[in-house]
N, C-alpha and C positions, 0 to 999 in steps of 0.2 A: 460489426465492424471492427477493425484492428483500432488499437490506441498505441501510438508512438510518442514518447519524451524528447524534446530535443535534448541531448547531454547536458546543456549550461542548467536546463530546467532540471532534470535528475540531480545534478549538484545540489542544486538550492535544497530539493525535497532532502537529499541525505545531511545535508548542513541542518535543516530543521529539525529532522527527526535524531540526530546528534543531540542538539540543543534541549529538547523534551527529555531525551530519555537521560540525560545528566540530572534534571531537576526532578523528574517523575517518571519511573519507567510506566506506570500507570495513566498518565497523561500521554505520555509518548503511542501507548498502544489506542488509546482513543481515539487521538490524533490521525493514526493510521487508519484506523477504520473509516473515518471521517474523508480520508481521500480514497480508499477503495470505492466508499459508497458514491463520491463524487465522479470518479471513472464509469463506473456502472451508471449511473443516470445520465453523464454524456452520450454513452453510448446508445440508450434506449432513447434518450431524447433530444440528439446534436444541435438542434435549431432551438432549443425552449431559450438557453441563456442570452441575454443581450449582447448584440452588437455593439462593442466599443471601439473599432477600427474597423476597416474594409479588408473582411475575412478571418476576424479575431473577435472571438466571446469571450465573456467573464463567466467563471462559476465561483460564486461565493461561498468561501467555507464557512458557515455559521458556528460562533462559537471561537474562532480561531482566526490571527488577523492575515488571511491567507486568500488568494484568490489565484485559481488554477486560468490561465490565458489560453484559450486553444483553436485551433481552427479545424475547421471541418472540408476534407476535400473528398472526389469522390469515392475514394477506395479507403480513408482512413481520416482517423483523428489527430492531430496533431499538438501535443501540449506544446505550447512555445514557453512559458512561465509559470513558475510557480512566485508568484509573486506577493511580497509582504507588503503589508498594507503601509507601512513605513517608508519604503523604497519611492524614488522619482517616476511619477506617472508616466506610462507609454516607454519605459525604457527598453521595452523588449520588443517595439515596434521594428526596428533592424531586423529582428528576427525572421519577419514575415517575407525577406527577400530569398530565405531558404528553402522557402516551399516552391519556388520557380524551377 
């Protein structure tokens, strides 16, 4: 199954990567590997993460203060947000409308 990220989610990931890279290239690399592992897990077991809203699931990135918020569609998985734990919960809910 194909995984696609909304542009706003990709931007958040780019910003997080830059922040980690600035502080420690090694931590940035570990963070990137964690993201890749999360994407593989979501593809293998798309329904495994708990529903947190209609059509939205949350994959917690252990060891980092981020969650991947995603939706499973018939032919693809869409990452709605790369959400930092300090952000307002549910700020990404309006992004579900983009799936219609």
